[in-house]
C-alpha positions as CSV (number, residue, x, y, z in Angstrom):
1,M,182.3,-152.1,162.8
2,N,185.0,-152.7,165.5
3,K,183.4,-153.8,168.5
4,D,186.4,-152.7,170.6
5,Y,185.3,-149.1,170.2
6,P,181.8,-147.5,170.6
7,R,179.8,-146.5,167.5
8,F,180.2,-142.8,168.3
9,M,183.8,-142.1,169.4
10,N,185.1,-139.3,171.4
11,F,188.5,-138.0,170.1
12,K,190.7,-139.9,172.4
13,Q,189.0,-143.2,171.3
14,A,189.4,-142.1,167.6
15,L,193.2,-141.6,168.1
16,K,193.3,-145.3,169.0
17,F,190.9,-146.4,166.1
18,F,193.0,-144.7,163.8
19,N,196.2,-145.8,165.4
20,I,197.7,-142.0,165.6
21,G,199.3,-140.5,168.6
22,S,198.6,-136.9,167.9
23,Y,195.5,-134.8,168.2
24,N,197.0,-132.5,165.7
25,T,196.9,-135.3,163.1
26,L,193.1,-135.9,164.0
27,Y,192.4,-132.3,163.6
28,Q,194.1,-132.4,160.2
29,F,191.9,-135.4,159.1
30,I,188.9,-133.3,160.1
31,D,189.8,-129.9,158.8
32,D,191.9,-131.0,155.7
33,E,190.8,-134.3,154.8
34,G,187.1,-134.0,155.3
35,L,186.6,-136.5,158.3
36,P,183.0,-136.1,159.3
37,V,182.3,-135.1,162.9
38,I,178.9,-135.0,164.7
39,K,178.3,-132.1,166.9
40,I,175.6,-131.8,169.5
41,G,176.0,-128.8,171.7
42,N,179.6,-128.9,172.7
43,V,180.1,-132.4,172.4
44,K,181.9,-133.7,169.2
45,R,181.9,-137.4,168.2
46,I,183.0,-139.4,165.2
47,D,180.8,-142.1,163.8
48,Q,182.8,-145.3,163.4
49,E,181.0,-146.2,160.3
50,A,181.5,-142.8,158.8
51,A,185.1,-143.2,159.6
52,M,185.2,-146.5,158.0
53,E,183.7,-145.0,154.7
54,W,186.3,-142.0,154.9
55,L,189.2,-144.4,155.2
56,E,187.8,-146.5,152.3
57,S,187.5,-143.4,150.2
58,K,191.2,-142.8,150.9
59,T,192.5,-146.1,149.8
60,I,194.6,-146.0,146.8
61,K,193.9,-149.1,144.4
């Protein structure tokens, strides 16, 4: 786990975590690529551990 980011990241923090500059790209990861999001009420967060697992599943060997 990267200690520079909280375990449950908001979308702005997730942009920096993934090193992307566009919310549209992040939404594409969520909607089209299956990046898991936690939703409690109106608050959405991305679990850093789940994000790492998702990234590893996208790795081409």
